[in-house]
N, C-alpha and C positions, 0 to 999 in steps of 0.2 A: 153354625150360628155362634154368636159370641155370648159368653157368660154375662149376666147382668152385673155390672160393676156395683159393689157396695151393698147389694141386696142379699140378705141372708136367705138360705134355703127355706122352703116353706114346710117341708115334711121330712121327718127322720124315721128310719126303719122301714122305708117303703119297699114293697116287693114289685116284681114285674107286673103281676096282676093288678095291683093298685095303680101303677103308672099307666097301664093300658086303659084305665077308666078316665084318665085326664083328657081333656079336649086339647089336641096339639096346637090348635090355633089360639085358644084362650090361655093355655099354660104351656108354651113351648119350653123344652128343657131336656136334660139328660139325667139319668139315675146313676149316681156315683156312690158306690158302696152303701146303698140303702138310703141315700140322701138325694132328694129332688133338687137339682140345680137349674134355676130358671135361665133361659137364654133370650137374647134380644134378636131383632131382625138384623140382617146384614146389609151392607151397602150395595148399591147397584153394581159397582166394579166387582165385588165379590161374586155376585150373581153371574156376571159375564164370564168370569173365570170358571165357575162351576159348569156353565154351558160349554165353554171351549174344551175343557177336559172331557166332559161327557160325550161330546161329538167325536172326539178322537178315539175314545175308548169304544164307543158304539160302532164306529167304522171297523175297528179291530174285531169286535164281537161278530159282526156280520160276515167277516172273512174267515173267522175261526169259530164255527158252531160249538155250542155248549157253554157259552158265556152269557151272563146277564149283567147289565149296567143299571145302577140306580143312583139317583141324586135326591137332593132335598132332605138330607139327614135321615136316611133309612135306619130304622132301629136294628141294632146288633147287640145281642146278649153276650157280653164278654166274660162275666163271672156270676157266680151264685153264692148266696149266703156270706156276706151281703151281696145283694144283686147290683150288677153294673150294666147299664144300658147306655150305649153311645150311639151317635148318629154321624157318620163321616159325611163330609160335603158331597163326595162321590164315592161309590163302592162298586166293586166288580166281584162276582162270585160265579162259580160253576153252577150251571142250571140244576144239576141233581141235588144241590144243597139248598135250593130256594124254599122258603117257608110257604105254607099254605094257610089261609085263614085271615082272620081279622084280629085286631088288638094284639095281645102278647103272642098269639099263634102266628101272626104275620111278621114277626121279627126274626131275623137270621140268628141261628144258634152259632155262636163263635164269631170270630172276626171274618170279614170278607177276605177273599184271596188278595185283593188290592184295596187298600183304604187310602183315600185322598183327603187331606185336610188343607184348607187355604187359610192362611193367617188373616184374621179379621181385625178390624179397628179396636175392638174391645178385648182382644185376646193377647196374652203374653206368649212369647215364643216358648217359654218353659212349660206353660200349660198345654200348648199344642204338642210339644215333644213328649210330655207325660202321656198324653192321649195316644200318640203314635206308638209308644212303648207298650201301652195296654193292648193295642191291636196286635202287635207282634207276639206278646205273651199269650194272647188268645188264639194264635194260629195263623195270622196274616203272613203271606209269603213276601209281601212288599208294602211299604207305606211311602207315599209321596207327601211331603210338606211343602206347599207352594207359598212363596213370599213374593207378592206383587211388586214390592219396591224393596230390593233392587232387581227384580225379575230373576229369581233363582229357584231351584228345586233341591230339597234335601231328600235323598233316596235312602231309606232304611230297609235293610233285609236282615233276617235272622242269621246267626245269633246276635251279632253286634257290628254289622257293617254299615257304614255311613258314607255316602258320597254327596258332595255339594256341587251342583251343576249350574253354570251361568247361562245367560241368554243364548250364547253362540254354541253351546255344547249340545250333543245328541243325548236324548233320553231314550233308553231302551227298556224293554220289559224283562230282561234277564230270564232266569228260569221260571219266574212267575207268569210272564206273558211272552212266550217264545215268538219271535218275529215282530213284536211291537217296536216301533221306533219313530221318533219325531224330533224336531229341533225344539229345544226349550222355548225358544221364541214363539213357536206355534201355540203354546199354552196361553200366551198373553195377547194373542191375536189380531 
């Protein structure tokens, strides 16, 4: 989702439990260091890219048991005191790490193994890269930042590796997703 441009955050000093009581349809957003940051709906193209990535990752998960794929900004608790709750566009995590329950109990502790962010109309590249670095700092093995125009993917891996891939390049899962591979063009579909 895209941050709401020019709108101040509505709550300061918020905790995970307080954020869990918000209606995600009425008050979509993320918790950034105790501050609720409202988010707006994304474009149709953004949604298409989320589906394309999700399908490719789901096919991988079916061939490699033990993985779960989630889309739609699944809650991931990245830090505590102050609390930081993010929602990647698409996430992949080992099934043994999956949360059980509702509200705050239904959010993943730590970063997903793979977090995917797709640049939206209302997001700056620097905001999305900041988020990508937060995922890495919280334990993600890999982050993909997808830019629909000019159809490229930035692949970030710890501790500080960055690769930028164009439409004709191959995207692989490296050590994070052994055996995963597709053409970058497949993401844009």
